[in-house]
PAPA-394638 format. One line per field, with one value per atom (N, C-alpha, C): residue number from 1; residue in three letters; atom name; y, x, z. Coordinates in Angstrom, 3 decimals, decimal comma. Each point is the difference from the previous one (the first is absolute). Layout:
<rs>
pos	NUM	...;
code	ala	...;
site	CA	...;
y	Y	...;
x	X	...;
z	Z	...;
</rs>
This chain:
<rs>
pos	1	1	1	2	2	2	3	3	3	4	4	4	5	5	5	6	6	6	7	7	7	8	8	8	9	9	9	10	10	10	11	11	11	12	12	12	13	13	13	14	14	14	15	15	15	16	16	16	17	17	17	18	18	18	19	19	19	20	20	20	21	21	21	22	22	22	23	23	23	24	24	24	25	25	25	26	26	26	27	27	27	28	28	28	29	29	29	30	30	30	31	31	31	32	32	32	33	33	33	34	34	34	35	35	35	36	36	36	37	37	37	38	38	38	39	39	39	40	40	40	41	41	41	42	42	42	43	43	43	44	44	44	45	45	45	46	46	46	47	47	47	48	48	48	49	49	49	50	50	50	51	51	51	52	52	52	53	53	53	54	54	54	55	55	55	56	56	56	57	57	57	58	58	58	59	59	59	60	60	60	61	61	61	62	62	62	63	63	63	64	64	64	65	65	65	66	66	66	67	67	67	68	68	68	69	69	69	70	70	70	71	71	71	72	72	72	73	73	73	74	74	74	75	75	75	76	76	76	77	77	77	78	78	78	79	79	79;
code	met	met	met	val	val	val	arg	arg	arg	ile	ile	ile	ser	ser	ser	asp	asp	asp	leu	leu	leu	glu	glu	glu	asn	asn	asn	arg	arg	arg	asp	asp	asp	val	val	val	ile	ile	ile	asn	asn	asn	ile	ile	ile	ala	ala	ala	asp	asp	asp	gly	gly	gly	arg	arg	arg	arg	arg	arg	met	met	met	gly	gly	gly	asn	asn	asn	val	val	val	val	val	val	asp	asp	asp	leu	leu	leu	glu	glu	glu	leu	leu	leu	asp	asp	asp	leu	leu	leu	glu	glu	glu	ser	ser	ser	gly	gly	gly	arg	arg	arg	ile	ile	ile	gln	gln	gln	ala	ala	ala	ile	ile	ile	val	val	val	val	val	val	pro	pro	pro	gly	gly	gly	ser	ser	ser	gln	gln	gln	arg	arg	arg	leu	leu	leu	leu	leu	leu	gly	gly	gly	leu	leu	leu	trp	trp	trp	gly	gly	gly	lys	lys	lys	ser	ser	ser	asp	asp	asp	glu	glu	glu	ile	ile	ile	val	val	val	ile	ile	ile	ala	ala	ala	trp	trp	trp	asp	asp	asp	lys	lys	lys	ile	ile	ile	lys	lys	lys	lys	lys	lys	ile	ile	ile	gly	gly	gly	ala	ala	ala	asp	asp	asp	val	val	val	ile	ile	ile	leu	leu	leu	val	val	val	glu	glu	glu	val	val	val	thr	thr	thr	leu	leu	leu	thr	thr	thr;
site	N	CA	C	N	CA	C	N	CA	C	N	CA	C	N	CA	C	N	CA	C	N	CA	C	N	CA	C	N	CA	C	N	CA	C	N	CA	C	N	CA	C	N	CA	C	N	CA	C	N	CA	C	N	CA	C	N	CA	C	N	CA	C	N	CA	C	N	CA	C	N	CA	C	N	CA	C	N	CA	C	N	CA	C	N	CA	C	N	CA	C	N	CA	C	N	CA	C	N	CA	C	N	CA	C	N	CA	C	N	CA	C	N	CA	C	N	CA	C	N	CA	C	N	CA	C	N	CA	C	N	CA	C	N	CA	C	N	CA	C	N	CA	C	N	CA	C	N	CA	C	N	CA	C	N	CA	C	N	CA	C	N	CA	C	N	CA	C	N	CA	C	N	CA	C	N	CA	C	N	CA	C	N	CA	C	N	CA	C	N	CA	C	N	CA	C	N	CA	C	N	CA	C	N	CA	C	N	CA	C	N	CA	C	N	CA	C	N	CA	C	N	CA	C	N	CA	C	N	CA	C	N	CA	C	N	CA	C	N	CA	C	N	CA	C	N	CA	C	N	CA	C	N	CA	C	N	CA	C	N	CA	C	N	CA	C	N	CA	C	N	CA	C	N	CA	C;
y	22,875	-0,849	-1,086	-1,107	-1,129	-0,529	-0,266	-0,375	-1,523	-0,516	-1,472	-0,382	0,582	-0,438	-0,094	0,790	0,017	-1,236	-0,380	-1,164	-1,291	-0,122	-1,178	-0,243	1,090	-0,131	-0,460	0,015	-0,259	-1,464	-0,582	-1,428	0,070	-1,197	-0,086	-1,136	0,397	-0,770	-0,351	-1,406	-0,071	-0,232	1,007	-0,051	-1,148	-0,779	-1,136	-1,169	-0,048	-1,185	0,609	1,202	0,671	-0,317	-0,674	-0,562	1,241	0,084	0,846	-0,684	0,840	-0,583	0,429	0,860	0,415	1,541	0,378	1,354	0,254	1,158	0,124	-0,176	-0,754	-0,198	0,560	0,207	0,666	0,673	0,797	0,517	-0,407	0,004	-0,081	1,370	0,592	1,267	0,082	0,679	0,404	1,142	-0,152	1,042	1,107	-0,469	1,065	0,893	-0,617	1,033	0,439	-0,665	0,509	-0,576	-0,913	-0,563	-1,226	-0,409	-1,066	-1,132	-1,162	-1,027	-0,884	-0,373	-1,018	0,074	-0,664	0,012	-1,562	-0,259	-1,465	-0,154	-1,059	-0,534	-1,425	-0,364	-1,303	-1,137	-1,186	-1,050	-0,974	-1,186	-0,920	-0,313	-0,366	-0,330	-1,545	-0,334	-1,540	-0,247	-1,359	-0,506	0,885	0,426	0,779	1,450	0,357	1,347	-0,130	-1,193	0,030	-0,108	-0,726	-0,125	0,410	0,530	0,243	1,284	0,426	1,362	-0,202	0,959	-0,273	0,547	-0,558	0,331	1,445	0,690	1,474	-0,023	0,878	0,277	1,237	0,152	1,118	0,676	1,092	0,562	1,090	-0,030	1,086	1,225	1,115	1,279	0,128	-0,421	0,116	-0,924	-0,976	-0,931	0,821	1,004	0,789	0,832	-0,353	0,722	1,354	-0,038	1,170	-0,100	0,928	0,353	0,786	-0,631	0,652	0,369	0,593	0,388	-1,072	-1,200	-1,253	-1,058	-0,240	-1,060	0,334	-1,052	0,186	-1,119	0,256	-0,852	-0,316	-1,350	-0,581	-0,931	-0,331	-1,070	-0,905	-1,079	-1,039	-1,386	-0,786	-1,509	-0,640	-0,729	-0,852	-1,501	-0,661	-1,189	-1,048;
x	-59,999	1,230	0,304	0,273	0,362	1,454	0,928	1,266	0,054	0,928	0,277	0,025	0,696	0,303	-1,340	-0,948	-1,454	-0,761	0,083	-0,512	0,568	1,352	0,568	-0,796	-0,415	-0,433	-1,597	-0,681	-1,315	-0,275	-0,947	-0,400	-0,800	0,309	-0,751	-1,216	-1,242	-1,158	-0,687	-0,229	-0,755	-1,520	-0,682	-1,556	-0,615	0,621	-0,802	-0,174	0,963	0,071	0,199	0,080	0,376	1,292	0,856	1,416	1,018	0,644	1,245	1,155	0,636	1,003	1,206	0,264	1,330	0,128	1,267	0,344	0,733	-0,106	0,692	1,506	0,476	1,535	0,833	-0,820	0,686	-1,179	0,446	-0,844	0,560	-0,836	0,321	-0,423	1,226	-0,284	0,209	-0,816	0,386	0,717	1,353	0,980	-0,292	-0,706	-0,358	-0,927	-1,119	-1,108	0,144	0,768	0,125	-1,048	-0,823	-1,080	0,304	-0,747	0,106	-0,894	0,582	-0,802	-0,657	0,775	-0,563	0,729	-0,503	0,498	0,410	0,900	0,491	-0,047	-0,718	-0,122	0,649	0,337	0,566	-1,188	0,568	-0,929	0,216	-0,398	0,138	1,601	0,464	1,410	0,168	1,118	0,369	0,580	-0,174	0,636	-0,182	-1,199	-0,375	0,837	0,473	0,593	1,466	0,385	1,422	1,008	-0,296	0,922	-0,672	0,732	-0,846	-0,584	-0,062	-0,474	-1,524	-0,864	-1,404	-0,290	-1,074	-0,660	-0,305	-0,270	-0,615	-1,195	-0,955	-1,347	0,063	-0,012	-0,169	-1,299	-0,506	-1,264	-0,055	-0,563	-0,160	-0,708	0,428	-0,390	-1,707	-0,474	-1,273	-0,902	0,698	-0,735	0,017	0,676	-0,141	-1,194	-0,703	-1,478	0,158	0,722	0,059	1,379	0,702	1,163	-0,503	-0,050	-0,432	1,269	-0,337	0,987	0,818	-0,677	0,509	0,081	-0,885	-0,046	0,019	0,235	-0,100	-0,957	-1,186	-0,947	0,205	-0,037	0,173	-0,994	-0,374	-0,797	0,492	0,521	0,773	-0,433	-0,040	-0,407	1,342	0,235	1,249	-0,420	0,878	-0,032	0,680;
z	45,149	-0,649	1,033	-0,463	0,690	-0,321	1,213	-0,404	0,048	-0,543	-0,147	1,439	0,844	1,457	0,619	-0,378	0,719	-0,536	-1,289	-0,400	0,576	0,401	0,653	1,242	0,822	1,322	-0,024	-1,134	-0,056	-0,318	0,694	-0,322	-1,377	-0,825	-1,244	0,416	-0,379	0,436	-1,381	-0,173	-1,197	0,364	-0,674	0,272	-0,724	-0,786	-0,509	0,843	0,935	1,243	1,282	0,209	1,346	0,669	-0,890	0,502	-0,077	1,090	0,124	-0,941	-0,884	-0,876	0,439	0,868	0,549	-0,367	-0,073	-0,232	-1,338	-0,614	-1,292	0,176	-0,835	0,098	-1,128	-1,118	-1,243	-0,842	-0,962	-0,961	-1,481	-0,857	-1,517	-0,552	-0,505	-0,749	-1,555	-0,673	-1,446	-0,009	-0,249	-0,031	-1,059	-1,036	-1,018	0,386	0,618	0,363	1,593	0,703	1,371	0,771	-0,353	0,690	0,637	1,175	0,624	-0,689	-0,343	-0,801	0,934	1,125	0,904	1,353	1,040	1,249	0,206	0,770	0,140	1,585	0,324	1,459	0,146	1,151	0,195	-0,180	-0,643	-0,149	1,240	-0,217	0,970	0,119	1,237	0,152	0,162	-0,450	-0,052	1,405	0,333	1,110	1,303	0,341	1,136	0,059	-1,126	-0,199	0,503	0,254	0,517	-1,294	-0,965	-1,144	-1,260	-0,982	-1,229	-0,255	-0,955	-0,238	-0,263	0,491	-0,062	-1,506	-0,356	-1,278	0,128	-0,994	0,030	-0,890	0,331	-0,564	-0,547	-1,325	-0,679	-0,208	0,477	-0,233	-0,696	-1,083	-1,114	0,660	-0,411	0,677	-0,174	-1,101	-0,100	0,814	0,639	0,982	1,519	0,117	1,336	0,049	0,991	0,143	0,824	1,086	0,757	0,813	0,230	0,788	1,241	1,085	1,145	0,885	1,318	0,765	0,697	0,009	0,796	-0,921	-1,216	-0,742	-1,440	-0,798	-1,441	-0,380	-0,631	-0,225	-1,537	-0,318	-1,310	-0,281	-1,365	-0,347	-1,051	0,612	-0,944	0,324	-1,062	0,089	-0,128	1,200	-0,061	-0,298	-0,694	-0,350	0,850;
</rs>
């Protein structure tokens, strides 16, 4: 079993380009089924991260390839 707090401490790596995407900042849940629909990671920050909210990248659960002890491997194509 994995806790949400455990997911927050793992780096999310996109295996499509090898890029580190950050850490999980939120989850999208289906309350009727009780299943996780997606994880959310921070996107690019505006103005060097000093002002403004960063965009968020929503990664569907089926795009997660592996949840390891230290990292979460995903395969997404970003435009």
